[in-house]
DSSP file (Angstrom, degrees, kcal/mol; ACC not computed):
  #  RESIDUE AA STRUCTURE BP1 BP2  ACC     N-H-->O    O-->H-N    N-H-->O    O-->H-N    TCO  KAPPA ALPHA  PHI   PSI    X-CA   Y-CA   Z-CA
    1    1 A M              0   0    0      0, 0.0     2,-0.3     0, 0.0     9,-0.0   0.000 360.0 360.0 360.0 134.8   65.9  135.8   94.4
    2    2 A D    >   -     0   0    0      1,-0.2     3,-1.7     4,-0.1     8,-0.1  -0.541 360.0-141.2 -66.9 124.2   64.6  132.6   96.1
    3    3 A D  T 3  S+     0   0    0     -2,-0.3    -1,-0.2     1,-0.3     0, 0.0   0.704  96.5  62.7 -64.7 -19.8   67.2  131.8   98.7
    4    4 A N  T 3  S+     0   0    0      2,-0.1    -1,-0.3     0, 0.0     2,-0.3   0.594  87.7  88.4 -83.0  -9.6   66.8  128.0   98.0
    5    5 A R  S <  S-     0   0    0     -3,-1.7     2,-0.1     1,-0.1     0, 0.0  -0.629  75.4-127.7 -89.9 147.3   68.0  128.3   94.4
    6    6 A T     >  -     0   0    0     -2,-0.3     4,-2.2     1,-0.1     5,-0.2  -0.431  29.8-106.9 -80.2 165.7   71.7  128.1   93.4
    7    7 A M  H  > S+     0   0    0      1,-0.2     4,-2.6     2,-0.2     5,-0.2   0.885 121.7  54.9 -60.3 -39.6   73.2  130.8   91.2
    8    8 A A  H  > S+     0   0    0      1,-0.2     4,-1.7     2,-0.2    -1,-0.2   0.913 108.8  47.2 -61.7 -42.9   73.2  128.4   88.3
    9    9 A Q  H  > S+     0   0    0      2,-0.2     4,-1.5     1,-0.2    -1,-0.2   0.893 111.8  51.4 -65.2 -38.9   69.5  127.8   88.7
   10   10 A F  H  < S+     0   0    0     -4,-2.2    -2,-0.2     1,-0.2    -1,-0.2   0.917 111.3  46.5 -64.1 -43.3   68.9  131.5   89.0
   11   11 A L  H  < S+     0   0    0     -4,-2.6    -1,-0.2     1,-0.2     4,-0.2   0.801 113.1  50.3 -69.8 -28.4   70.8  132.3   85.8
   12   12 A E  H >X S+     0   0    0     -4,-1.7     3,-1.8    -5,-0.2     4,-0.9   0.777  89.4  84.7 -77.8 -27.1   69.0  129.5   83.9
   13   13 A A  G >< S+     0   0    0     -4,-1.5     3,-0.8     1,-0.3    -1,-0.2   0.804  79.6  59.5 -51.0 -43.5   65.5  130.6   85.0
   14   14 A P  G 34 S+     0   0    0      0, 0.0    -1,-0.3     0, 0.0    -2,-0.1   0.777 109.6  44.8 -61.8 -22.7   64.9  133.2   82.2
   15   15 A T  G X4 S+     0   0    0     -3,-1.8     3,-1.8    -4,-0.2     2,-0.2   0.664  85.8 105.6 -93.7 -16.5   65.4  130.6   79.5
   16   16 A V  T << S+     0   0    0     -4,-0.9     3,-0.1    -3,-0.8    -3,-0.0  -0.468  93.9   9.9 -66.3 127.1   63.2  127.9   81.1
   17   17 A G  T 3  S+     0   0    0     -2,-0.2     2,-0.6     1,-0.2    -1,-0.3   0.369 100.6 115.1  86.1  -5.7   59.9  127.6   79.3
   18   18 A H    <   -     0   0    0     -3,-1.8     2,-0.3    83,-0.0    -1,-0.2  -0.877  48.3-165.1 -99.5 120.7   61.1  129.9   76.4
   19   19 A E        -     0   0    0     -2,-0.6     2,-0.0    -3,-0.1    -3,-0.0  -0.732  23.9-103.7-103.1 154.0   61.3  128.1   73.1
   20   20 A D        -     0   0    0     -2,-0.3    82,-2.4     2,-0.2    84,-0.1  -0.328  22.0-126.2 -68.6 156.0   63.0  129.4   70.0
   21   21 A A  S    S+     0   0    0     80,-0.3    83,-2.7    75,-0.3     2,-0.5   0.855  92.1  75.6 -69.4 -36.2   61.0  130.8   67.1
   22   22 A I  B     -a  104   0A   0     81,-0.2     2,-0.7    80,-0.1    83,-0.2  -0.656  68.4-156.2 -86.7 126.9   62.6  128.4   64.6
   23   23 A V        -     0   0    0     81,-2.9    58,-0.1    -2,-0.5    59,-0.1  -0.901   8.0-159.9-101.1 113.2   61.4  124.8   64.7
   24   24 A V        -     0   0    0     -2,-0.7     3,-0.1    57,-0.1    54,-0.1  -0.837  24.7-118.1 -93.8 121.2   64.1  122.5   63.3
   25   25 A P        -     0   0    0      0, 0.0    -1,-0.0     0, 0.0    56,-0.0  -0.258  41.1 -91.3 -57.1 145.0   62.6  119.2   62.2
   26   26 A E        -     0   0    0      1,-0.1     2,-0.7     2,-0.0    52,-0.0  -0.320  34.6-141.8 -60.8 135.2   64.1  116.3   64.1
   27   27 A I        +     0   0    0      1,-0.1     5,-0.1    -3,-0.1    47,-0.1  -0.899  20.7 179.5-102.4 116.7   67.1  114.8   62.4
   28   28 A T        +     0   0    0     -2,-0.7    -1,-0.1    45,-0.3     2,-0.1   0.495  42.4 108.5-100.1  -4.5   67.0  111.0   62.8
   29   29 A T  S >  S-     0   0    0     44,-0.3     3,-0.7     1,-0.1     2,-0.1  -0.426  71.1-113.1 -74.1 149.6   70.1  110.0   61.0
   30   30 A D  T 3  S+     0   0    0      1,-0.2    -1,-0.1    -2,-0.1    -2,-0.1  -0.460  91.0  17.1 -78.3 152.7   73.1  108.7   63.0
   31   31 A N  T 3  S+     0   0    0      1,-0.2     2,-0.4    -2,-0.1    -1,-0.2   0.728  77.3 161.5  62.3  27.0   76.4  110.6   63.2
   32   32 A F    <   +     0   0    0     -3,-0.7     2,-0.3    -5,-0.1    -1,-0.2  -0.671   7.5 161.2 -78.2 129.8   75.0  113.9   62.0
   33   33 A E        -     0   0    0     -2,-0.4     2,-0.4     0, 0.0     0, 0.0  -0.964  38.6-127.5-151.2 130.4   77.3  116.8   63.0
   34   34 A L        -     0   0    0     -2,-0.3     2,-0.2     1,-0.1    -2,-0.0  -0.639  34.9-121.6 -75.5 132.1   77.6  120.3   61.7
   35   35 A K    >>  -     0   0    0     -2,-0.4     4,-1.7     1,-0.1     3,-0.5  -0.510   9.2-129.8 -77.0 142.2   81.2  121.0   60.7
   36   36 A H  H 3> S+     0   0    0      1,-0.2     4,-2.4     2,-0.2     5,-0.2   0.855 107.3  60.3 -58.4 -36.5   83.0  123.8   62.5
   37   37 A G  H 3> S+     0   0    0      1,-0.2     4,-2.2     2,-0.2    -1,-0.2   0.870 103.3  49.8 -62.4 -37.5   84.1  125.2   59.1
   38   38 A L  H <> S+     0   0    0     -3,-0.5     4,-2.2     2,-0.2    -1,-0.2   0.916 110.8  49.2 -67.1 -42.9   80.5  125.6   57.9
   39   39 A L  H  X S+     0   0    0     -4,-1.7     4,-2.1     1,-0.2    -2,-0.2   0.900 110.9  51.2 -62.0 -40.7   79.6  127.4   61.0
   40   40 A T  H  X S+     0   0    0     -4,-2.4     4,-1.4     2,-0.2    -2,-0.2   0.911 108.6  51.0 -64.0 -43.4   82.6  129.7   60.6
   41   41 A L  H  X S+     0   0    0     -4,-2.2     4,-0.5     1,-0.2     3,-0.2   0.903 110.9  48.8 -60.3 -41.5   81.6  130.5   57.0
   42   42 A V  H >< S+     0   0    0     -4,-2.2     3,-0.7     1,-0.2    -1,-0.2   0.892 113.4  46.7 -64.9 -39.9   78.1  131.4   58.1
   43   43 A Q  H >< S+     0   0    0     -4,-2.1     3,-0.6     1,-0.2    -1,-0.2   0.661  95.5  75.7 -78.7 -15.9   79.4  133.6   60.9
   44   44 A N  H 3< S+     0   0    0     -4,-1.4     2,-0.3     1,-0.3    -1,-0.2   0.775 105.6  33.0 -66.6 -25.6   82.0  135.4   58.6
   45   45 A K  T << S+     0   0    0     -3,-0.7    -1,-0.3    -4,-0.5     2,-0.1  -0.640  84.4 177.0-132.8  74.7   79.3  137.5   56.9
   46   46 A Q    <   -     0   0    0     -3,-0.6     2,-0.5    -2,-0.3    42,-0.2  -0.447  27.5-127.4 -82.7 153.8   76.7  138.2   59.5
   47   47 A F  B     -b   88   0B   0     40,-3.0    42,-2.3    -2,-0.1    46,-0.2  -0.883  22.1-178.4-101.2 126.8   73.6  140.3   59.0
   48   48 A F        -     0   0    0     -2,-0.5    44,-1.3    40,-0.2    43,-0.8   0.648  43.5-114.7-100.5 -19.4   73.1  143.1   61.6
   49   49 A G        +     0   0    0      1,-0.2     2,-0.1    42,-0.2    -2,-0.1   0.656  57.2 157.4  92.5  16.2   69.9  144.6   60.4
   50   50 A H    >   -     0   0    0      1,-0.1     3,-1.3     4,-0.0    -1,-0.2  -0.386  53.7-113.5 -72.2 154.9   71.3  148.0   59.4
   51   51 A D  T 3  S+     0   0    0      1,-0.3    -1,-0.1    -2,-0.1    -2,-0.0   0.829 114.8  51.7 -58.2 -35.2   69.4  150.1   56.9
   52   52 A K  T 3  S+     0   0    0      2,-0.1    -1,-0.3     0, 0.0     2,-0.2   0.573  88.9 100.3 -82.9  -8.7   72.1  149.9   54.3
   53   53 A E    <   -     0   0    0     -3,-1.3     3,-0.1     1,-0.0    -6,-0.0  -0.508  69.9-134.8 -78.7 148.0   72.3  146.1   54.5
   54   54 A D     >  -     0   0    0     -2,-0.2     4,-1.9     1,-0.1     5,-0.1  -0.891  12.6-167.5-105.0 108.6   70.5  144.0   51.8
   55   55 A P  H  > S+     0   0    0      0, 0.0     4,-2.2     0, 0.0    -1,-0.1   0.813  89.4  57.7 -66.5 -28.0   68.6  141.1   53.3
   56   56 A H  H  > S+     0   0    0      2,-0.2     4,-2.4     1,-0.2     5,-0.1   0.917 106.6  48.2 -66.0 -42.2   68.2  139.6   49.8
   57   57 A A  H  > S+     0   0    0      2,-0.2     4,-2.7     1,-0.2     5,-0.2   0.883 109.4  54.0 -64.2 -37.7   71.9  139.5   49.4
   58   58 A H  H  X S+     0   0    0     -4,-1.9     4,-3.0     2,-0.2    -2,-0.2   0.931 109.4  47.0 -62.6 -44.4   72.3  137.9   52.8
   59   59 A I  H  X S+     0   0    0     -4,-2.2     4,-2.9     2,-0.2     5,-0.2   0.922 112.2  50.5 -63.4 -43.0   69.8  135.1   51.9
   60   60 A R  H  X S+     0   0    0     -4,-2.4     4,-2.2     2,-0.2    -2,-0.2   0.934 113.9  44.7 -59.6 -45.8   71.6  134.5   48.6
   61   61 A Y  H  X S+     0   0    0     -4,-2.7     4,-2.7     2,-0.2     5,-0.2   0.929 113.4  50.3 -63.5 -45.6   75.0  134.3   50.4
   62   62 A F  H  X S+     0   0    0     -4,-3.0     4,-2.8     1,-0.2     5,-0.2   0.924 111.4  48.4 -60.4 -44.9   73.6  132.1   53.1
   63   63 A N  H  X S+     0   0    0     -4,-2.9     4,-1.5     1,-0.2    -1,-0.2   0.898 111.1  51.2 -61.1 -40.6   72.0  129.7   50.5
   64   64 A K  H  < S+     0   0    0     -4,-2.2     4,-0.4    -5,-0.2    -2,-0.2   0.931 113.4  44.1 -63.1 -45.7   75.3  129.6   48.6
   65   65 A I  H >< S+     0   0    0     -4,-2.7     3,-1.4     1,-0.2     4,-0.3   0.944 115.1  47.1 -65.7 -47.3   77.3  128.7   51.7
   66   66 A T  H >< S+     0   0    0     -4,-2.8     3,-0.8     1,-0.3    -1,-0.2   0.725 104.4  61.6 -71.6 -19.4   74.8  126.1   53.0
   67   67 A S  T 3< S+     0   0    0     -4,-1.5    -1,-0.3    -5,-0.2    -2,-0.2   0.580  87.3  75.6 -81.1  -6.8   74.5  124.5   49.6
   68   68 A T  T <  S+     0   0    0     -3,-1.4     2,-0.5    -4,-0.4    -1,-0.2   0.687  94.0  54.7 -76.7 -16.8   78.3  123.6   49.7
   69   69 A M    <   -     0   0    0     -3,-0.8     2,-0.4    -4,-0.3    -1,-0.1  -0.966  64.7-168.4-123.6 132.5   77.7  120.8   52.1
   70   70 A K        -     0   0    0     -2,-0.5    -3,-0.0     5,-0.0    -2,-0.0  -0.936   5.3-159.5-116.1 140.0   75.3  117.8   51.8
   71   71 A F    >   -     0   0    0      3,-0.5     3,-1.8    -2,-0.4     8,-0.1  -0.980  28.8-111.9-119.9 125.0   74.5  115.5   54.6
   72   72 A P  T 3  S-     0   0    0      0, 0.0   -43,-0.1     0, 0.0    -2,-0.0  -0.291  98.1  -0.1 -57.1 132.3   73.1  112.1   53.8
   73   73 A N  T 3  S+     0   0    0      1,-0.2   -44,-0.3   -45,-0.0   -45,-0.3   0.701 106.3 111.9  61.5  23.4   69.4  111.7   54.9
   74   74 A V    <   -     0   0    0     -3,-1.8    -3,-0.5   -47,-0.1    -1,-0.2  -0.977  69.6-126.1-125.6 118.1   69.3  115.2   56.2
   75   75 A P    >>  -     0   0    0      0, 0.0     4,-1.4     0, 0.0     3,-0.8  -0.363  14.6-132.3 -62.1 137.7   67.1  117.8   54.4
   76   76 A S  H 3> S+     0   0    0      1,-0.3     4,-2.4     2,-0.2     5,-0.1   0.825 106.4  61.7 -61.1 -30.6   69.1  120.9   53.4
   77   77 A T  H 3> S+     0   0    0      1,-0.2     4,-2.6     2,-0.2    -1,-0.3   0.850 100.0  53.8 -66.4 -32.3   66.2  123.0   54.8
   78   78 A S  H <> S+     0   0    0     -3,-0.8     4,-2.0     2,-0.2    -1,-0.2   0.915 109.1  48.2 -65.7 -41.7   66.8  121.5   58.3
   79   79 A V  H  X S+     0   0    0     -4,-1.4     4,-2.3     2,-0.2    -2,-0.2   0.916 112.2  49.6 -63.8 -43.0   70.5  122.5   58.1
   80   80 A K  H  X S+     0   0    0     -4,-2.4     4,-2.5     1,-0.2    -2,-0.2   0.926 110.6  49.1 -62.8 -44.6   69.5  126.0   57.0
   81   81 A L  H  < S+     0   0    0     -4,-2.6    -1,-0.2     1,-0.2    -2,-0.2   0.879 113.6  47.7 -62.0 -37.0   67.0  126.4   59.8
   82   82 A M  H  < S+     0   0    0     -4,-2.0    -1,-0.2    -5,-0.2    -2,-0.2   0.878 119.0  38.1 -71.0 -38.5   69.6  125.2   62.3
   83   83 A L  H >< S+     0   0    0     -4,-2.3     3,-1.7     1,-0.2     4,-0.5   0.754  93.0  83.9 -87.4 -26.0   72.4  127.5   61.0
   84   84 A F  G >< S+     0   0    0     -4,-2.5     3,-2.2     1,-0.3     4,-0.3   0.845  83.5  59.1 -53.8 -42.7   70.5  130.7   60.2
   85   85 A P  G >  S+     0   0    0      0, 0.0     3,-1.3     0, 0.0    -1,-0.3   0.827 100.1  59.3 -56.8 -29.0   70.5  132.2   63.7
   86   86 A F  G <  S+     0   0    0     -3,-1.7    -2,-0.2     1,-0.2    -3,-0.1   0.646  97.1  61.3 -73.0 -13.7   74.3  132.1   63.6
   87   87 A S  G <  S+     0   0    0     -3,-2.2   -40,-3.0    -4,-0.5     2,-0.3   0.424  95.3  80.5 -90.5   1.3   74.3  134.4   60.6
   88   88 A L  B <   +b   47   0B   0     -3,-1.3     2,-0.3    -4,-0.3   -40,-0.2  -0.801  49.8 165.0-111.8 150.2   72.6  137.1   62.6
   89   89 A E    >   +     0   0    0    -42,-2.3     3,-1.3    -2,-0.3     4,-0.5  -0.958  50.9   1.2-150.5 165.0   73.9  139.7   65.0
   90   90 A G  T 3> S+     0   0    0     -2,-0.3     4,-2.1     1,-0.3     3,-0.3  -0.255 129.1   0.1  60.5-133.0   72.8  142.9   66.6
   91   91 A A  H 3> S+     0   0    0    -43,-0.8     4,-2.5     1,-0.2    -1,-0.3   0.822 133.8  56.9 -60.9 -32.5   69.2  144.1   65.7
   92   92 A A  H <> S+     0   0    0     -3,-1.3     4,-2.0   -44,-1.3    -1,-0.2   0.903 107.4  47.0 -67.2 -40.7   68.7  141.0   63.4
   93   93 A R  H  > S+     0   0    0     -4,-0.5     4,-2.1    -3,-0.3    -2,-0.2   0.903 112.1  50.8 -66.9 -40.5   69.5  138.6   66.3
   94   94 A I  H  X S+     0   0    0     -4,-2.1     4,-1.7     2,-0.2    -2,-0.2   0.910 107.1  54.7 -63.1 -42.6   67.1  140.6   68.6
   95   95 A W  H  X S+     0   0    0     -4,-2.5     4,-0.8     1,-0.2     3,-0.5   0.947 109.2  47.3 -54.3 -49.9   64.4  140.4   66.0
   96   96 A L  H >< S+     0   0    0     -4,-2.0     3,-0.8     1,-0.2   -75,-0.3   0.884 109.5  53.0 -62.5 -39.4   64.6  136.6   65.8
   97   97 A K  H 3< S+     0   0    0     -4,-2.1    -1,-0.2     1,-0.2    -2,-0.2   0.812 108.1  52.3 -65.0 -28.5   64.6  136.3   69.6
   98   98 A K  H 3< S+     0   0    0     -4,-1.7    -1,-0.2    -3,-0.5    -2,-0.2   0.584  83.5 107.5 -84.7 -11.2   61.4  138.4   69.7
   99   99 A E  S << S-     0   0    0     -3,-0.8     3,-0.1    -4,-0.8     5,-0.1  -0.393  86.7 -91.2 -65.1 145.5   59.6  136.2   67.2
  100  100 A P    >   -     0   0    0      0, 0.0     3,-1.4     0, 0.0     4,-0.2  -0.236  53.1 -88.7 -59.1 145.6   56.8  134.1   68.8
  101  101 A P  T 3  S+     0   0    0      0, 0.0   -80,-0.3     0, 0.0   -81,-0.1  -0.252 107.9   1.5 -55.8 137.6   57.9  130.6   70.0
  102  102 A R  T 3  S+     0   0    0    -82,-2.4   -81,-0.2     1,-0.1   -80,-0.1   0.784  91.7 127.4  56.5  32.4   57.6  127.9   67.4
  103  103 A S    <   +     0   0    0     -3,-1.4     2,-0.6   -82,-0.2   -81,-0.2   0.556  56.8  67.1 -94.9  -9.0   56.3  130.4   64.8
  104  104 A I  B     +a   22   0A   0    -83,-2.7   -81,-2.9    -4,-0.2    -1,-0.2  -0.916  52.3 158.1-116.3 105.8   58.8  129.5   62.1
  105  105 A L        +     0   0    0     -2,-0.6     2,-0.3   -83,-0.2    -1,-0.1   0.667  60.0  30.2-102.8 -20.4   58.2  126.0   60.8
  106  106 A T  S  > S-     0   0    0      1,-0.1     4,-2.1   -82,-0.1     5,-0.1  -0.890  78.4-110.4-136.5 165.3   59.9  126.0   57.3
  107  107 A W  H  > S+     0   0    0     -2,-0.3     4,-2.7     1,-0.2     5,-0.2   0.894 120.3  54.5 -61.2 -40.3   62.7  127.7   55.5
  108  108 A D  H  > S+     0   0    0      1,-0.2     4,-2.5     2,-0.2    -1,-0.2   0.892 105.9  52.4 -62.6 -39.2   60.2  129.6   53.4
  109  109 A D  H  > S+     0   0    0      2,-0.2     4,-2.6     1,-0.2     5,-0.2   0.941 111.4  47.3 -56.8 -48.0   58.6  130.9   56.6
  110  110 A L  H  X S+     0   0    0     -4,-2.1     4,-2.6     1,-0.2    -2,-0.2   0.931 113.0  46.5 -63.0 -48.0   61.9  132.1   57.8
  111  111 A V  H  X S+     0   0    0     -4,-2.7     4,-2.8     1,-0.2     5,-0.3   0.922 113.1  50.4 -61.8 -43.9   62.9  133.8   54.6
  112  112 A S  H  X S+     0   0    0     -4,-2.5     4,-2.5    -5,-0.2    -2,-0.2   0.937 114.0  42.9 -61.1 -48.6   59.5  135.5   54.3
  113  113 A K  H  X S+     0   0    0     -4,-2.6     4,-1.7    -5,-0.2    -1,-0.2   0.890 114.9  50.6 -65.7 -39.1   59.6  136.9   57.9
  114  114 A F  H  X S+     0   0    0     -4,-2.6     4,-2.5    -5,-0.2     5,-0.2   0.937 113.6  43.8 -64.7 -47.4   63.2  138.0   57.5
  115  115 A I  H  X S+     0   0    0     -4,-2.8     4,-2.5     1,-0.2    -2,-0.2   0.921 112.5  52.4 -65.1 -44.0   62.6  139.8   54.3
  116  116 A N  H  < S+     0   0    0     -4,-2.5    -1,-0.2    -5,-0.3    -2,-0.2   0.845 113.4  45.4 -62.1 -32.4   59.4  141.4   55.5
  117  117 A K  H  < S+     0   0    0     -4,-1.7    -2,-0.2    -5,-0.2    -1,-0.2   0.935 125.2  28.3 -74.1 -47.5   61.2  142.7   58.6
  118  118 A F  H  < S+     0   0    0     -4,-2.5    -2,-0.2     1,-0.2    -3,-0.2   0.480 132.1  33.1-102.1  -2.2   64.3  144.0   56.9
  119  119 A F  S  < S-     0   0    0     -4,-2.5    -1,-0.2    -5,-0.2    -2,-0.1  -0.466  84.0-176.1-143.1  67.1   63.0  144.9   53.5
  120  120 A P    >>  -     0   0    0      0, 0.0     4,-1.5     0, 0.0     3,-1.2  -0.130  42.0-102.1 -66.5 162.6   59.4  146.0   54.3
  121  121 A P  H 3> S+     0   0    0      0, 0.0     4,-2.5     0, 0.0     5,-0.2   0.805 120.7  62.9 -54.8 -30.8   56.9  147.0   51.5
  122  122 A S  H 3> S+     0   0    0      1,-0.2     4,-2.3     2,-0.2     5,-0.1   0.870 101.9  50.4 -63.8 -35.1   57.5  150.7   52.3
  123  123 A K  H <> S+     0   0    0     -3,-1.2     4,-2.4     2,-0.2    -1,-0.2   0.903 109.8  50.1 -68.5 -40.5   61.2  150.3   51.3
  124  124 A T  H  X S+     0   0    0     -4,-1.5     4,-2.7     2,-0.2    -2,-0.2   0.917 110.6  50.1 -61.5 -43.4   60.1  148.6   48.0
  125  125 A T  H  X S+     0   0    0     -4,-2.5     4,-2.4     2,-0.2    -2,-0.2   0.916 110.0  50.1 -62.4 -44.0   57.7  151.5   47.4
  126  126 A N  H  X S+     0   0    0     -4,-2.3     4,-2.3     2,-0.2    -1,-0.2   0.921 112.9  46.2 -61.0 -44.3   60.4  154.1   48.0
  127  127 A L  H  X S+     0   0    0     -4,-2.4     4,-2.6     2,-0.2    -2,-0.2   0.923 111.0  52.5 -64.5 -43.3   62.8  152.4   45.7
  128  128 A R  H  X S+     0   0    0     -4,-2.7     4,-2.7     1,-0.2    -1,-0.2   0.911 110.5  48.5 -58.5 -42.9   60.1  152.0   43.0
  129  129 A N  H  X S+     0   0    0     -4,-2.4     4,-1.8     2,-0.2    -1,-0.2   0.909 110.5  50.6 -64.7 -42.1   59.4  155.7   43.3
  130  130 A E  H  < S+     0   0    0     -4,-2.3    -2,-0.2     1,-0.2    -1,-0.2   0.906 113.4  46.3 -61.2 -41.2   63.1  156.6   43.0
  131  131 A I  H >< S+     0   0    0     -4,-2.6     3,-1.2     1,-0.2    -2,-0.2   0.926 112.9  47.2 -69.7 -44.5   63.4  154.4   39.9
  132  132 A T  H 3< S+     0   0    0     -4,-2.7    -1,-0.2     1,-0.3    -2,-0.2   0.784 118.1  42.5 -71.4 -24.2   60.3  155.7   38.1
  133  133 A R  T 3< S+     0   0    0     -4,-1.8    -1,-0.3    -5,-0.2    -2,-0.2   0.222  85.5 144.0-100.6  14.1   61.3  159.3   38.8
  134  134 A F    <   +     0   0    0     -3,-1.2     2,-0.3    -5,-0.1    -3,-0.1  -0.263  21.1 172.1 -60.2 134.2   64.9  158.8   38.0
  135  135 A Q        -     0   0    0     10,-0.0     2,-0.3     0, 0.0    -2,-0.1  -0.996  37.6-107.6-140.8 146.9   66.6  161.7   36.2
  136  136 A Q        -     0   0    0     -2,-0.3     2,-0.1     1,-0.1     6,-0.1  -0.554  41.9-120.4 -69.1 134.4   70.2  162.4   35.3
  137  137 A R    >   -     0   0    0     -2,-0.3     3,-1.6     4,-0.2     8,-0.1  -0.413  18.2-115.7 -75.5 154.0   71.6  165.1   37.5
  138  138 A F  T 3  S+     0   0    0      1,-0.3    -1,-0.1    -2,-0.1    -2,-0.0   0.883 115.3  40.9 -56.9 -43.3   72.9  168.3   36.0
  139  139 A D  T 3  S+     0   0    0      2,-0.0     2,-0.4     0, 0.0    -1,-0.3   0.182  99.5  97.9 -93.1  17.2   76.5  167.7   37.0
  140  140 A E    <   -     0   0    0     -3,-1.6     2,-0.1     4,-0.0    -4,-0.0  -0.870  68.0-131.2-113.5 135.6   76.5  163.9   36.2
  141  141 A T     >  -     0   0    0     -2,-0.4     4,-2.4     1,-0.1     5,-0.2  -0.358  31.9-107.3 -74.8 164.6   77.8  162.2   33.1
  142  142 A F  H  > S+     0   0    0      1,-0.2     4,-2.7     2,-0.2     5,-0.2   0.909 121.5  51.0 -57.9 -42.2   75.6  159.7   31.3
  143  143 A Y  H  > S+     0   0    0      2,-0.2     4,-2.3     1,-0.2    -1,-0.2   0.867 109.2  49.9 -67.9 -36.4   77.7  156.8   32.6
  144  144 A E  H  > S+     0   0    0      2,-0.2     4,-2.3     1,-0.2    -1,-0.2   0.915 112.7  47.6 -65.0 -42.3   77.5  158.1   36.2
  145  145 A A  H  X S+     0   0    0     -4,-2.4     4,-2.7     2,-0.2    -2,-0.2   0.917 111.0  51.4 -63.6 -42.8   73.7  158.3   35.9
  146  146 A W  H  X S+     0   0    0     -4,-2.7     4,-2.6     1,-0.2    -2,-0.2   0.907 110.3  48.8 -61.7 -42.5   73.6  154.8   34.4
  147  147 A D  H  X S+     0   0    0     -4,-2.3     4,-2.0     2,-0.2    -1,-0.2   0.916 112.2  48.5 -63.2 -42.6   75.7  153.4   37.3
  148  148 A R  H  X S+     0   0    0     -4,-2.3     4,-1.8     2,-0.2    -2,-0.2   0.898 111.5  50.1 -65.2 -40.2   73.4  155.1   39.8
  149  149 A F  H  X S+     0   0    0     -4,-2.7     4,-2.2     1,-0.2    -2,-0.2   0.925 110.8  48.9 -63.0 -44.9   70.3  153.8   38.1
  150  150 A N  H  X S+     0   0    0     -4,-2.6     4,-2.6     1,-0.2    -1,-0.2   0.844 106.7  56.6 -65.2 -32.7   71.7  150.3   38.0
  151  151 A D  H  X S+     0   0    0     -4,-2.0     4,-1.7     2,-0.2    -1,-0.2   0.903 107.0  49.7 -62.6 -41.0   72.5  150.6   41.7
  152  152 A L  H  X S+     0   0    0     -4,-1.8     4,-0.6     2,-0.2    -2,-0.2   0.931 111.8  47.5 -63.0 -44.6   68.9  151.4   42.4
  153  153 A L  H >< S+     0   0    0     -4,-2.2     3,-1.1     1,-0.2    -2,-0.2   0.905 110.1  53.0 -61.7 -40.3   67.8  148.4   40.4
  154  154 A W  H 3< S+     0   0    0     -4,-2.6    -1,-0.2     1,-0.3    -2,-0.2   0.831 103.1  58.1 -64.0 -31.9   70.3  146.2   42.2
  155  155 A A  H 3< S+     0   0    0     -4,-1.7    -1,-0.3    -5,-0.1    -2,-0.2   0.658  93.6  87.7 -73.1 -14.9   68.9  147.4   45.5
  156  156 A C  S << S-     0   0    0     -3,-1.1   -32,-0.0    -4,-0.6    -3,-0.0  -0.478  93.5 -95.9 -82.5 153.1   65.4  146.0   44.5
  157  157 A P     >  -     0   0    0      0, 0.0     4,-2.6     0, 0.0     3,-0.3  -0.360  42.6-109.3 -58.9 151.3   64.3  142.5   45.1
  158  158 A H  H  > S+     0   0    0      1,-0.2     4,-2.4     2,-0.2     5,-0.2   0.863 116.4  54.5 -55.9 -40.3   64.9  140.4   42.0
  159  159 A Q  H  > S+     0   0    0      1,-0.2     4,-1.9     2,-0.2    -1,-0.2   0.923 112.6  42.8 -62.4 -43.1   61.2  140.1   41.1
  160  160 A M  H  > S+     0   0    0     -3,-0.3     4,-2.6     2,-0.2    -2,-0.2   0.915 112.7  51.9 -70.2 -42.4   60.7  143.9   41.2
  161  161 A A  H  X S+     0   0    0     -4,-2.6     4,-2.4     1,-0.2    -1,-0.2   0.896 109.7  50.8 -61.3 -39.5   63.9  144.6   39.3
  162  162 A G  H  X S+     0   0    0     -4,-2.4     4,-2.2    -5,-0.3    -1,-0.2   0.909 110.3  48.8 -63.9 -42.6   62.9  142.2   36.6
  163  163 A R  H  X S+     0   0    0     -4,-1.9     4,-2.4    -5,-0.2    -2,-0.2   0.901 112.0  49.1 -64.4 -40.3   59.5  143.8   36.2
  164  164 A I  H  X S+     0   0    0     -4,-2.6     4,-2.7     2,-0.2    -2,-0.2   0.906 110.2  50.8 -65.9 -41.2   61.0  147.3   36.0
  165  165 A Q  H  X S+     0   0    0     -4,-2.4     4,-2.4     2,-0.2    -2,-0.2   0.910 111.1  48.4 -63.3 -41.2   63.5  146.1   33.4
  166  166 A I  H  X S+     0   0    0     -4,-2.2     4,-2.4     2,-0.2    -2,-0.2   0.924 112.6  48.0 -63.0 -44.4   60.7  144.6   31.3
  167  167 A A  H  X S+     0   0    0     -4,-2.4     4,-1.9     1,-0.2    -2,-0.2   0.891 110.9  52.3 -63.6 -38.7   58.7  147.8   31.6
  168  168 A W  H  X S+     0   0    0     -4,-2.7     4,-1.2     1,-0.2    -2,-0.2   0.920 111.0  46.4 -61.8 -44.7   61.8  149.8   30.7
  169  169 A E  H  < S+     0   0    0     -4,-2.4    -2,-0.2     1,-0.2    -1,-0.2   0.879 111.9  50.9 -67.7 -37.3   62.3  147.7   27.6
  170  170 A E  H  < S+     0   0    0     -4,-2.4    -1,-0.2     1,-0.2    -2,-0.2   0.844 109.9  50.6 -67.9 -32.8   58.6  147.9   26.6
  171  171 A A  H  <        0   0    0     -4,-1.9    -1,-0.2     1,-0.2    -2,-0.2   0.737 360.0 360.0 -76.2 -22.2   58.7  151.7   27.0
  172  172 A S     <        0   0    0     -4,-1.2    -1,-0.2    -3,-0.2    -2,-0.2   0.484 360.0 360.0 -75.2 360.0   61.8  152.0   24.8
């Protein structure tokens, strides 16, 4: 440690020159303030990045929460970009911190990178294979098998689940 620096300067040093990955467009309206209640709602259901967590469900919940408040002359995407980091914890928060500075310019960029990280194409392929090879187990009732099949469909991104359902109906 440089002896001429104060402890506060030393502790601040690692963040100097490091920019966040998310670029929030400048908000030019007067009196803009995020309400504490909105921040609390976002933090009540954080995404940790565990294997069993559904990033699509997290985005749906986050969109639902952030759509409850409108701010005059403030784009909703700016509010989402500003709030999203507060919805992450653990491995998900670390992922965002490791993203290159100023690499996320839009809400669509953020959603795309988030989904690709926590629901990679390999996971989609594995689910697709499970669904296409689905069989009722010997010790399982039809209704139990149907519930398990629907759970697999639910775990898929909406676009894929819709395509599988259409293919299922065409095959019937």
